[in-house]
KELUMMI-664557 format. One record per residue: x, y, z of N, C-alpha, C in turn; residue number from 1. Coordinates in steps of 0.05 Angstrom, whole numbers, plus 5000, padded with zeros to 4 digits. Example, Ala and Ser with C-alpha at 12.3 -4.5 7.8 and 13.67 -1.06 7.14 Angstrom:
R  n.east  n.north  n.up  ca.east  ca.north  ca.up  c.east  c.north  c.up  marti
R    5264     4886  5156     5246      4910   5156    5264     4934  5156      1
R    5257     4955  5142     5273      4979   5143    5258     5001  5157      2
//
This chain:
R  n.east  n.north  n.up  ca.east  ca.north  ca.up  c.east  c.north  c.up  marti
R    9155     6187  7621     9148      6159   7612    9134     6144  7635      1
R    9144     6148  7660     9131      6134   7682    9102     6141  7685      2
R    9097     6168  7681     9069      6177   7684    9051     6164  7663      3
R    9062     6160  7638     9046      6148   7617    9039     6119  7624      4
R    9057     6106  7637     9053      6078   7644    9032     6074  7666      5
R    9026     6095  7681     9007      6094   7703    8979     6089  7692      6
R    8972     6102  7669     8945      6100   7658    8937     6072  7651      7
R    8953     6057  7635     8945      6030   7629    8944     6012  7654      8
R    8962     6018  7673     8962      6002   7698    8936     6006  7713      9
R    8926     6031  7714     8901      6037   7728    8878     6023  7715     10
R    8877     6024  7688     8855      6011   7673    8856     5981  7677     11
R    8880     5969  7676     8882      5940   7680    8872     5933  7708     12
R    8878     5950  7728     8869      5945   7755    8838     5946  7757     13
R    8826     5966  7743     8797      5968   7743    8785     5943  7730     14
R    8798     5934  7708     8788      5910   7694    8786     5886  7713     15
R    8808     5882  7729     8808      5859   7746    8789     5863  7770     16
R    8783     5888  7777     8762      5892   7798    8735     5883  7787     17
R    8730     5889  7761     8704      5882   7749    8703     5852  7741     18
R    8727     5840  7738     8728      5813   7727    8711     5793  7743     19
R    8711     5794  7771     8694      5774   7785    8665     5776  7777     20
R    8655     5800  7772     8626      5802   7764    8622     5789  7737     21
R    8642     5793  7718     8639      5781   7692    8642     5750  7694     22
R    8662     5742  7709     8667      5713   7712    8645     5698  7726     23
R    8634     5709  7748     8613      5696   7763    8585     5702  7753     24
R    8583     5723  7737     8557      5733   7728    8538     5738  7751     25
R    8539     5762  7762     8524      5768   7787    8494     5766  7782     26
R    8486     5765  7757     8457      5764   7752    8447     5735  7750     27
R    8464     5716  7750     8456      5688   7748    8446     5680  7776     28
R    8422     5668  7778     8411      5663   7804    8427     5642  7820     29
R    8423     5642  7846     8436      5621   7862    8426     5593  7854     30
R    8401     5591  7848     8389      5566   7839    8369     5572  7817     31
R    8368     5555  7797     8347      5558   7777    8320     5550  7789     32
R    8298     5556  7775     8272      5549   7786    8269     5519  7788     33
R    8279     5505  7768     8278      5475   7769    8294     5464  7793     34
R    8317     5476  7798     8333      5467   7821    8319     5473  7847     35
R    8306     5496  7849     8291      5502   7873    8270     5481  7879     36
R    8253     5475  7859     8231      5456   7863    8242     5429  7871     37
R    8264     5420  7859     8276      5395   7867    8287     5395  7895     38
R    8298     5418  7904     8307      5422   7931    8284     5419  7951     39
R    8261     5431  7944     8238      5430   7961    8227     5401  7963     40
R    8226     5388  7940     8216      5360   7939    8234     5342  7956     41
R    8260     5345  7954     8279      5329   7970    8275     5335  8000     42
R    8272     5360  8007     8269      5367   8035    8243     5356  8046     43
R    8222     5358  8030     8195      5347   8039    8196     5317  8041     44
R    8208     5304  8022     8209      5274   8023    8225     5264  8047     45
R    8242     5281  8058     8259      5272   8081    8245     5275  8108     46
R    8221     5286  8108     8208      5292   8134    8179     5282  8135     47
R    8170     5273  8158     8142      5265   8161    8124     5290  8163     48
R    8098     5284  8162     8078      5305   8165    8082     5328  8145     49
R    8089     5320  8121     8092      5339   8099    8077     5328  8075     50
R    8069     5346  8057     8057      5337   8032    8060     5360  8012     51
R    8060     5352  7986     8062      5372   7965    8046     5362  7941     52
R    8037     5381  7926     8022      5375   7901    8022     5399  7883     53
R    8016     5394  7858     8012      5416   7839    7984     5427  7842     54
R    7981     5453  7845     7954      5465   7847    7946     5479  7822     55
R    7961     5476  7800     7954      5487   7775    7978     5492  7758     56
R    7974     5506  7736     7995      5510   7716    8000     5539  7710     57
R    8024     5545  7702     8030      5572   7693    8020     5576  7664     58
R    8023     5599  7653     8016      5604   7625    8031     5586  7607     59
R    8055     5579  7614     8072      5562   7597    8068     5532  7602     60
R    8049     5526  7620     8043      5498   7625    8060     5485  7646     61
R    8075     5500  7662     8092      5489   7683    8075     5487  7709     62
R    8081     5467  7725     8067      5463   7750    8073     5485  7770     63
R    8053     5492  7786     8056      5510   7808    8053     5493  7833     64
R    8074     5490  7849     8075      5470   7871    8068     5483  7898     65
R    8051     5470  7913     8045      5477   7940    8056     5457  7959     66
R    8073     5466  7978     8085      5449   7998    8074     5456  8025     67
R    8064     5435  8039     8051      5439   8065    8065     5422  8087     68
R    8069     5433  8110     8082      5419   8132    8067     5425  8158     69
R    8068     5406  8177     8057      5411   8203    8030     5397  8208     70
R    8014     5410  8224     7988      5398   8233    7966     5405  8212     71
R    7956     5385  8198     7937      5391   8177    7911     5402  8188     72
R    7906     5399  8214     7882      5410   8227    7887     5437  8240     73
R    7912     5446  8238     7919      5471   8251    7912     5495  8234     74
R    7915     5519  8246     7911      5544   8232    7931     5546  8209     75
R    7923     5557  8187     7939      5557   8163    7953     5584  8158     76
R    7979     5582  8150     7995      5606   8144    8008     5600  8116     77
R    8005     5618  8097     8014      5615   8070    8034     5636  8062     78
R    8058     5627  8052     8078      5646   8041    8083     5637  8012     79
R    8087     5656  7994     8094      5649   7967    8117     5667  7957     80
R    8128     5659  7934     8151      5674   7923    8150     5674  7892     81
R    8165     5692  7881     8169      5695   7852    8142     5699  7837     82
R    8125     5715  7848     8102      5725   7833    8113     5742  7809     83
R    8134     5757  7815     8150      5769   7794    8174     5750  7790     84
R    8176     5740  7766     8194      5717   7761    8223     5723  7765     85
R    8231     5749  7763     8260      5755   7767    8266     5763  7796     86
R    8247     5761  7814     8252      5769   7842    8256     5743  7858     87
R    8278     5731  7854     8283      5704   7864    8292     5703  7893     88
R    8302     5725  7904     8313      5723   7931    8291     5718  7952     89
R    8266     5726  7946     8245      5719   7964    8241     5690  7967     90
R    8242     5675  7944     8239      5646   7946    8263     5632  7958     91
R    8287     5644  7955     8310      5633   7969    8306     5635  8000     92
R    8294     5657  8009     8288      5660   8037    8267     5640  8046     93
R    8247     5635  8029     8226      5615   8035    8239     5588  8041     94
R    8259     5580  8025     8271      5554   8030    8286     5554  8057     95
R    8299     5576  8064     8313      5578   8089    8293     5575  8112     96
R    8269     5587  8109     8248      5585   8129    8239     5556  8132     97
R    8235     5543  8109     8227      5515   8109    8248     5497  8122     98
R    8273     5501  8116     8294      5486   8129    8294     5490  8159     99
R    8290     5515  8167     8290      5520   8196    8267     5505  8210    100
R    8244     5506  8197     8221      5492   8208    8225     5462  8211    101
R    8236     5450  8190     8238      5421   8189    8263     5409  8201    102
R    8285     5425  8202     8311      5413   8209    8326     5427  8231    103
R    8315     5449  8241     8330      5463   8262    8328     5450  8290    104
R    8306     5435  8294     8300      5423   8320    8297     5444  8342    105
R    8292     5468  8335     8287      5489   8355    8259     5485  8367    106
R    8256     5491  8393     8230      5488   8406    8208     5504  8392    107
R    8215     5528  8383     8196      5545   8369    8187     5532  8343    108
R    8205     5520  8328     8198      5506   8303    8180     5482  8309    109
R    8187     5467  8329     8170      5443   8336    8142     5452  8344    110
R    8140     5473  8360     8114      5483   8368    8097     5493  8345    111
R    8110     5507  8326     8096      5517   8303    8085     5494  8286    112
R    8101     5473  8282     8091      5450   8266    8070     5434  8281    113
R    8071     5434  8307     8050      5420   8322    8023     5434  8322    114
R    8024     5460  8319     8000      5476   8322    7989     5488  8296    115
R    8006     5489  8275     7998      5503   8251    8003     5486  8226    116
R    7989     5493  8205     7993      5482   8178    8007     5503  8162    117
R    8033     5499  8156     8049      5519   8142    8050     5512  8113    118
R    8043     5532  8096     8041      5527   8067    8060     5545  8052    119
R    8074     5534  8032     8092      5550   8016    8087     5544  7986    120
R    8087     5566  7971     8088      5563   7942    8113     5578  7933    121
R    8135     5563  7930     8161      5577   7926    8164     5592  7899    122
R    8151     5581  7878     8153      5594   7852    8126     5595  7839    123
R    8115     5620  7836     8089      5623   7822    8094     5628  7792    124
R    8113     5644  7786     8118      5653   7758    8142     5638  7747    125
R    8139     5622  7726     8161      5606   7716    8181     5621  7698    126
R    8176     5647  7694     8194      5663   7677    8217     5675  7693    127
R    8238     5682  7679     8261      5696   7691    8259     5726  7688    128
R    8235     5735  7682     8230      5764   7678    8208     5772  7698    129
R    8202     5797  7699     8182      5807   7717    8154     5796  7710    130
R    8147     5797  7684     8121      5788   7676    8120     5758  7671    131
R    8096     5747  7667     8093      5719   7662    8098     5713  7632    132
R    8092     5689  7623     8098      5680   7596    8078     5689  7575    133
R    8058     5704  7582     8038      5713   7563    8047     5738  7548    134
R    8060     5733  7526     8070      5756   7509    8052     5760  7485    135
R    8027     5750  7486     8008      5754   7464    8000     5784  7462    136
R    7997     5797  7484     7988      5825   7483    8009     5844  7493    137
R    8031     5834  7505     8052      5852   7514    8078     5836  7513    138
R    8099     5849  7502     8125      5835   7500    8137     5830  7527    139
R    8127     5844  7547     8137      5840   7575    8122     5818  7589    140
R    8101     5807  7577     8083      5790   7593    8065     5806  7611    141
R    8050     5793  7628     8032      5806   7646    8045     5807  7674    142
R    8045     5831  7686     8054      5834   7713    8032     5822  7731    143
R    8038     5799  7742     8018      5784   7757    8009     5799  7782    144
R    8026     5816  7793     8018      5831   7817    8004     5857  7810    145
R    7994     5859  7785     7975      5879   7777    7950     5867  7765    146
R    7949     5840  7765     7928      5826   7750    7905     5816  7768    147
R    7908     5819  7794     7886      5810   7812    7863     5829  7811    148
R    7840     5820  7820     7815      5834   7816    7811     5859  7833    149
R    7821     5857  7858     7817      5879   7877    7833     5904  7869    150
R    7819     5925  7859     7833      5949   7851    7845     5947  7823    151
R    7838     5927  7808     7850      5923   7781    7842     5947  7763    152
R    7861     5957  7748     7856      5977   7727    7871     5970  7702    153
R    7859     5977  7679     7872      5972   7654    7897     5989  7651    154
R    7918     5978  7640     7944      5992   7637    7956     5988  7610    155
R    7978     6002  7604     7991      6002   7578    8004     5976  7572    156
R    7997     5962  7550     8010      5937   7543    8040     5940  7537    157
R    8048     5965  7531     8077      5970   7526    8093     5975  7551    158
R    8081     5971  7574     8094      5974   7600    8099     5947  7612    159
R    8121     5946  7627     8126      5921   7642    8109     5919  7667    160
R    8091     5938  7671     8071      5937   7692    8044     5930  7681    161
R    8044     5918  7657     8018      5912   7643    8001     5894  7661    162
R    7976     5902  7665     7958      5888   7684    7941     5866  7672    163
R    7944     5862  7646     7929      5840   7633    7905     5850  7618    164
R    7893     5833  7602     7870      5840   7586    7845     5846  7603    165
R    7843     5832  7626     7821      5837   7644    7830     5826  7672    166
R    7815     5833  7692     7822      5824   7719    7823     5794  7721    167
R    7845     5784  7734     7848      5755   7738    7848     5739  7712    168
R    7860     5751  7692     7861      5739   7665    7881     5716  7664    169
R    7901     5716  7681     7924      5698   7678    7920     5673  7695    170
R    7929     5650  7685     7927      5625   7700    7940     5625  7727    171
R    7964     5638  7729     7977      5640   7755    7960     5655  7775    172
R    7948     5676  7766     7930      5692   7784    7907     5674  7793    173
R    7895     5660  7775     7872      5642   7781    7880     5620  7801    174
R    7904     5610  7797     7914      5589   7816    7915     5600  7844    175
R    7927     5624  7848     7929      5635   7875    7902     5642  7886    176
R    7884     5652  7870     7857      5658   7879    7843     5632  7888    177
R    7848     5610  7874     7837      5584   7882    7848     5575  7909    178
R    7874     5579  7913     7887      5572   7939    7875     5589  7962    179
R    7872     5615  7957     7861      5633   7977    7833     5623  7986    180
R    7816     5619  7966     7788      5613   7972    7785     5585  7982    181
R    7803     5567  7975     7801      5539   7984    7811     5536  8013    182
R    7834     5547  8019     7847      5542   8045    7842     5565  8065    183
R    7836     5589  8055     7831      5612   8073    7851     5613  8096    184
R    7877     5616  8090     7896      5618   8112    7892     5643  8128    185
R    7900     5641  8153     7898      5665   8171    7916     5687  8160    186
R    7940     5679  8154     7960      5698   8143    7969     5690  8116    187
R    7974     5710  8099     7986      5705   8072    8008     5725  8069    188
R    8032     5716  8060     8055      5733   8056    8064     5729  8027    189
R    8066     5751  8012     8074      5751   7984    8102     5764  7983    190
R    8122     5748  7975     8150      5756   7976    8159     5770  7951    191
R    8172     5792  7953     8184      5807   7931    8212     5816  7939    192
R    8227     5828  7920     8252      5841   7927    8257     5864  7908    193
R    8273     5883  7917     8280      5905   7900    8268     5932  7907    194
R    8246     5932  7922     8232      5957   7928    8234     5964  7957    195
R    8250     5950  7973     8250      5954   8002    8278     5960  8012    196
R    8285     5948  8034     8270      5927   8048    8249     5938  8068    197
R    8226     5925  8068     8205      5931   8087    8183     5909  8086    198
R    8166     5909  8105     8143      5891   8106    8117     5908  8106    199
R    8098     5902  8089     8074      5918   8087    8049     5900  8090    200
R    8029     5909  8105     8004      5895   8108    7983     5908  8091    201
R    7963     5892  8082     7941      5903   8067    7921     5916  8085    202
R    7915     5942  8080     7898      5956   8099    7869     5950  8097    203
R    7862     5932  8079     7834      5923   8078    7829     5898  8094    204
R    7850     5887  8107     7848      5863   8123    7842     5869  8152    205
R    7847     5850  8169     7842      5852   8198    7864     5870  8210    206
R    7857     5895  8216     7876      5915   8225    7887     5907  8253    207
R    7870     5897  8270     7878      5889   8297    7899     5867  8295    208
R    7895     5847  8278     7914      5826   8274    7940     5836  8263    209
R    7938     5854  8244     7963      5865   8232    7980     5880  8253    210
R    7966     5895  8270     7981      5910   8292    7993     5890  8311    211
R    7979     5868  8317     7990      5848   8335    8015     5835  8323    212
R    8015     5831  8296     8039      5820   8283    8062     5839  8286    213
R    8057     5865  8282     8079      5884   8284    8091     5884  8312    214
R    8073     5885  8332     8082      5886   8360    8098     5860  8367    215
R    8086     5837  8360     8098      5812   8367    8125     5808  8352    216
R    8126     5816  8327     8151      5814   8312    8174     5829  8325    217
R    8168     5853  8335     8189      5868   8348    8200     5853  8372    218
R    8183     5840  8387     8192      5825   8410    8208     5801  8402    219
R    8198     5786  8382     8213      5763   8372    8240     5771  8361    220
R    8241     5793  8346     8266      5802   8334    8286     5810  8356    221
R    8276     5823  8377     8293      5831   8399    8305     5807  8412    222
R    8288     5786  8416     8298      5761   8428    8320     5748  8410    223
R    8317     5752  8384     8336      5740   8365    8361     5758  8362    224
R    8360     5782  8373     8383      5800   8371    8385     5813  8344    225
R    8362     5817  8330     8363      5830   8304    8343     5853  8303    226
R    8345     5869  8283     8325      5891   8279    8304     5881  8259    227
R    8279     5886  8264     8258      5877   8246    8256     5895  8222    228
R    8241     5886  8202     8235      5903   8179    8218     5928  8188    229
R    8222     5950  8175     8204      5972   8177    8177     5964  8165    230
R    8155     5973  8177     8129      5965   8167    8113     5989  8156    231
R    8094     5983  8139     8076      6003   8127    8051     5989  8118    232
R    8032     6003  8108     8007      5991   8098    8003     5998  8069    233
R    7988     5981  8055     7981      5985   8027    7952     5981  8022    234
R    7942     5994  8001     7917      5987   7989    7923     5966  7967    235
R    7906     5964  7947     7910      5945   7926    7904     5957  7899    236
R    7923     5955  7881     7920      5963   7853    7923     5938  7836    237
R    7906     5918  7842     7908      5892   7828    7929     5874  7841    238
R    7934     5878  7867     7955      5863   7881    7943     5837  7892    239
R    7961     5817  7895     7953      5791   7907    7942     5794  7935    240
R    7953     5812  7951     7944      5815   7979    7915     5825  7980    241
R    7906     5840  7960     7878      5849   7960    7859     5826  7955    242
R    7864     5810  7936     7846      5787   7930    7848     5766  7953    243
R    7871     5764  7965     7874      5745   7987    7853     5751  8009    244
R    7852     5776  8017     7832      5784   8038    7804     5781  8028    245
R    7799     5789  8003     7772      5787   7991    7762     5758  7990    246
R    7781     5739  7989     7774      5711   7987    7777     5695  8012    247
R    7782     5709  8035     7781      5695   8060    7805     5697  8078    248
R    7827     5707  8069     7851      5711   8086    7845     5734  8105    249
R    7854     5731  8130     7848      5751   8150    7869     5774  8150    250
R    7894     5767  8145     7915      5788   8145    7935     5781  8123    251
R    7937     5798  8102     7954      5793   8080    7977     5813  8080    252
R    8001     5803  8074     8026      5819   8075    8042     5817  8050    253
R    8056     5838  8043     8076      5838   8022    8103     5846  8034    254
R    8123     5829  8030     8150      5835   8040    8168     5840  8017    255
R    8179     5864  8016     8201      5870   7998    8227     5863  8013    256
R    8236     5838  8009     8256      5827   8026    8283     5840  8024    257
R    8291     5849  8000     8318      5860   7995    8315     5886  7980    258
R    8332     5905  7986     8332      5931   7972    8343     5929  7943    259
R    8339     5950  7928     8347      5950   7900    8377     5948  7895    260
R    8393     5955  7914     8422      5956   7910    8434     5928  7905    261
R    8421     5907  7918     8432      5880   7914    8410     5860  7906    262
R    8387     5869  7899     8364      5851   7894    8370     5830  7872    263
R    8385     5838  7851     8390      5820   7829    8419     5813  7826    264
R    8434     5814  7849     8462      5807   7849    8465     5780  7864    265
R    8482     5763  7853     8483      5736   7863    8511     5725  7869    266
R    8528     5743  7879     8555      5734   7887    8553     5721  7915    267
R    8573     5707  7924     8572      5694   7951    8565     5713  7973    268
R    8576     5737  7973     8570      5756   7994    8540     5764  7995    269
R    8527     5762  7972     8498      5769   7971    8482     5746  7983    270
R    8491     5722  7980     8477      5699   7993    8481     5701  8023    271
R    8505     5708  8032     8510      5711   8060    8492     5733  8072    272
R    8487     5754  8056     8469      5775   8065    8441     5764  8069    273
R    8432     5747  8051     8406      5734   8054    8405     5718  8080    274
R    8425     5702  8084     8425      5684   8107    8427     5699  8134    275
R    8444     5719  8135     8451      5731   8160    8434     5756  8167    276
R    8421     5768  8147     8406      5793   8152    8377     5790  8146    277
R    8370     5781  8121     8342      5782   8113    8326     5757  8121    278
R    8338     5734  8120     8325      5710   8130    8316     5713  8159    279
R    8334     5722  8178     8324      5726   8206    8301     5746  8208    280
R    8301     5767  8192     8279      5786   8193    8253     5772  8185    281
R    8254     5756  8164     8230      5742   8155    8222     5721  8176    282
R    8241     5708  8188     8236      5687   8208    8221     5699  8231    283
R    8229     5723  8240     8215      5736   8263    8186     5741  8256    284
R    8180     5747  8231     8152      5752   8223    8136     5725  8222    285
R    8149     5704  8212     8136      5678   8211    8130     5668  8239    286
R    8149     5671  8257     8144      5662   8285    8122     5677  8297    287
R    8122     5704  8294     8101      5721   8305    8073     5713  8294    288
R    8071     5708  8268     8046      5701   8256    8036     5675  8267    289
R    8054     5655  8269     8045      5629   8279    8037     5630  8308    290
R    8049     5647  8324     8041      5650   8352    8014     5663  8354    291
R    8007     5679  8334     7982      5694   8335    7958     5680  8322    292
R    7963     5658  8309     7940      5644   8296    7919     5635  8316    293
R    7928     5629  8340     7908      5620   8360    7888     5641  8367    294
R    7895     5667  8363     7876      5688   8369    7858     5695  8346    295
R    7863     5682  8323     7847      5688   8299    7823     5668  8297    296
R    7804     5676  8281     7781      5658   8277    7789     5634  8260    297
R    7781     5610  8268     7789      5586   8253    7773     5585  8228    298
R    7787     5585  8204     7772      5582   8179    7762     5554  8175    299
R    7743     5550  8157     7732      5524   8152    7753     5506  8139    300
R    7749     5480  8141     7768      5461   8129    7768     5465  8099    301
R    7791     5461  8086     7792      5466   8057    7774     5447  8042    302
R    7761     5458  8022     7744      5442   8005    7757     5438  7978    303
R    7752     5416  7964     7764      5412   7937    7756     5435  7919    304
R    7774     5443  7902     7769      5464   7883    7751     5452  7861    305
R    7729     5466  7854     7711      5454   7833    7726     5448  7808    306
R    7718     5426  7795     7732      5417   7771    7728     5436  7748    307
R    7708     5453  7749     7704      5472   7727    7724     5495  7727    308
R    7739     5497  7749     7759      5519   7750    7786     5508  7742    309
R    7804     5525  7732     7830      5515   7722    7851     5510  7743    310
R    7844     5494  7764     7863      5486   7783    7861     5456  7786    311
R    7883     5443  7794     7881      5415   7801    7876     5412  7831    312
R    7859     5393  7838     7851      5390   7866    7875     5380  7883    313
R    7881     5393  7905     7903      5383   7922    7897     5355  7933    314
R    7917     5339  7936     7914      5312   7947    7926     5312  7975    315
R    7910     5315  7996     7921      5318   8023    7933     5292  8035    316
R    7926     5269  8024     7936      5244   8036    7958     5231  8019    317
R    7965     5242  7997     7984      5230   7979    8008     5248  7976    318
R    8032     5237  7978     8056      5252   7973    8067     5243  7946    319
R    8061     5258  7924     8070      5250   7898    8100     5253  7894    320
R    8110     5241  7873     8139      5244   7868    8143     5254  7839    321
R    8134     5280  7835     8136      5291   7808    8164     5302  7804    322
R    8170     5307  7779     8194      5322   7772    8186     5346  7756    323
R    8203     5367  7756     8196      5391   7743    8193     5387  7713    324
R    8207     5367  7702     8207      5363   7673    8183     5346  7664    325
R    8171     5331  7682     8149      5314   7675    8126     5318  7693    326
R    8112     5341  7691     8089      5346   7708    8067     5326  7704    327
R    8053     5319  7726     8033      5298   7724    8006     5307  7735    328
R    8002     5333  7739     7977      5343   7750    7957     5347  7727    329
R    7932     5352  7735     7911      5357   7715    7918     5379  7696    330
R    7916     5375  7670     7924      5396   7651    7907     5421  7655    331
R    7920     5444  7650     7906      5469   7652    7886     5472  7630    332
R    7862     5482  7637     7842      5488   7617    7837     5517  7615    333
R    7831     5527  7591     7828      5556   7587    7804     5566  7601    334
R    7807     5588  7616     7784      5599   7631    7764     5612  7613    335
R    7740     5618  7622     7721      5632   7606    7731     5661  7601    336
R    7719     5674  7582     7730      5700   7573    7731     5720  7595    337
R    7711     5722  7612     7711      5742   7634    7701     5729  7659    338
R    7718     5723  7679     7708      5709   7703    7691     5728  7720    339
R    7673     5716  7735     7656      5731   7753    7673     5739  7777    340
R    7677     5765  7782     7693      5773   7805    7677     5769  7831    341
R    7691     5763  7853     7677      5761   7879    7670     5789  7889    342
R    7656     5790  7911     7650      5816   7924    7677     5826  7935    343
R    7687     5847  7923     7714      5856   7930    7714     5881  7947    344
R    7735     5884  7962     7738      5907   7980    7747     5931  7963    345
R    7737     5954  7970     7746      5978   7956    7774     5986  7966    346
R    7793     5989  7948     7820      5996   7957    7820     6022  7971    347
R    7835     6024  7993     7836      6048   8009    7861     6065  8003    348
R    7878     6055  7986     7903      6069   7981    7913     6061  7954    349
R    7928     6079  7941     7940      6072   7916    7971     6073  7919    350
R    7980     6068  7943     8009      6067   7948    8022     6048  7928    351
R    8044     6057  7916     8058      6041   7897    8076     6021  7911    352
R    8076     5996  7902     8095      5976   7913    8112     5966  7890    353
R    8119     5983  7873     8134      5976   7849    8162     5965  7857    354
R    8167     5940  7849     8194      5930   7851    8208     5936  7825    355
R    8235     5935  7825     8249      5942   7801    8242     5923  7778    356
R    8236     5934  7754     8229      5917   7732    8254     5902  7722    357
R    8248     5882  7706     8270      5866   7694    8287     5884  7676    358
R    8313     5883  7681     8332      5897   7664    8342     5878  7643    359
R    8364     5884  7630     8379      5865   7614    8407     5864  7627    360
R    8409     5852  7651     8432      5854   7667    8457     5842  7655    361
R    8455     5819  7641     8479      5807   7630    8491     5825  7609    362
R    8474     5838  7593     8484      5857   7573    8500     5879  7586    363
R    8491     5889  7609     8504      5910   7624    8532     5902  7633    364
R    8533     5878  7644     8559      5868   7654    8579     5863  7631    365
R    8568     5851  7609     8586      5846   7587    8595     5872  7574    366
R    8578     5892  7574     8585      5918   7563    8609     5930  7578    367
R    8608     5928  7605     8630      5938   7621    8656     5924  7614    368
R    8655     5897  7610     8679      5882   7604    8690     5891  7577    369
R    8672     5895  7557     8680      5903   7530    8693     5930  7531    370
R    8680     5949  7545     8691      5976   7547    8719     5975  7560    371
R    8722     5960  7581     8747      5958   7595    8769     5946  7576    372
R    8761     5926  7561     8780      5913   7542    8789     5933  7521    373
R    8770     5948  7510     8777      5968   7490    8794     5990  7501    374
R    8789     5997  7526     8805      6018   7539    8834     6009  7542    375
R    8837     5984  7550     8864      5973   7553    8879     5972  7527    376
R    8865     5962  7506     8878      5960   7480    8885     5987  7469    377
R    8866     6006  7472     8872      6033   7462    8895     6047  7477    378
R    8896     6043  7503     8918      6055   7518    8945     6043  7511    379
R    8945     6017  7508     8971      6004   7501    8980     6013  7473    380
R    8961     6016  7454     8968      6025   7428    8978     6054  7429    381
R    8965     6070  7445     8973      6098   7448    9002     6101  7458    382
R    9007     6085  7479     9034      6086   7492    9055     6077  7472    383
R    9049     6055  7457     9068      6044   7438    9073     6065  7416    384
R    9052     6079  7407     9056      6099   7386    9074     6122  7396    385
R    9069     6131  7421     9085      6153   7432    9115     6145  7434    386
R    9118     6119  7441     9146      6110   7443    9161     6110  7416    387
R    9145     6104  7395     9157      6105   7368    9164     6134  7360    388
//
């Protein structure tokens, strides 16, 4: 009889081990996209020499916000997040970087803001899935990091890697292309999670500058007492980093900030992992890039984006007070059927940078809970029957 009682006890124990995941829902993000934008607005409003504005709209008509801090005449560095809408940990790290710049009072942070113009687009894709909101031709939407013109190829609409009806077909893609060509930052970093962790540079950009970033990052990381990301290079199969260089960025990078084992998990220990492990790695890269902008060619001052294109013109002297629920930027207008592509670089590699596609994570967690519950009920019924 004692042996029979062990089985339900073990199952009950397993159930309570799984219970925190069910109770906290490990797939629920640390912050919603709306909460993130409001956090950025609050942070920016609390500090001088900052500005923000909407630079365009998503497919669903949501604003895409650009936050800028530092010296408006300095060399420009651009980081963005959530090009894949379910890869939110990259944008969580972006906020930690912004907080460090504006509130740490570290000499390095002060120097960066005095010498550089630091630009962040924390949320590009307003969806909670990999693809954007365009489900007209694919139930998954369009994978925005396959939709850029450099190396673009037509792909299966039944895949969550669907590259769109044509190159740069999506409004989010067009917005980023407009930012690249308008501001021409020295460095561009496109944040992802789930396929790493590592940092990769686009091999069609300034190779010398990329190597300098790698070398300088190692030194900065050593000074910080951390290990840097492993580095590699990529070509472009419709990736944002390819168009960035084609449109004026000198060195474009993709960072897979977090590996697949915890990329979509959001328990407190996973946030601590971001703060203590991955944020410092990204910070070492940001510091290295900002220290190296002085050796790069100064790009021209940003020009207003032509009104004929589907972007709203940035307002460099006005700090608006928008809310995510009531956008006030210029409405998005439908682009022409096929945009004229720029003179693009021939991709030199077809290395895959596939991040994990959107799963149905909540269903998975709930399924575990249901199975555990049924196991408990079945075991209790079995024991009761045997006793009879």
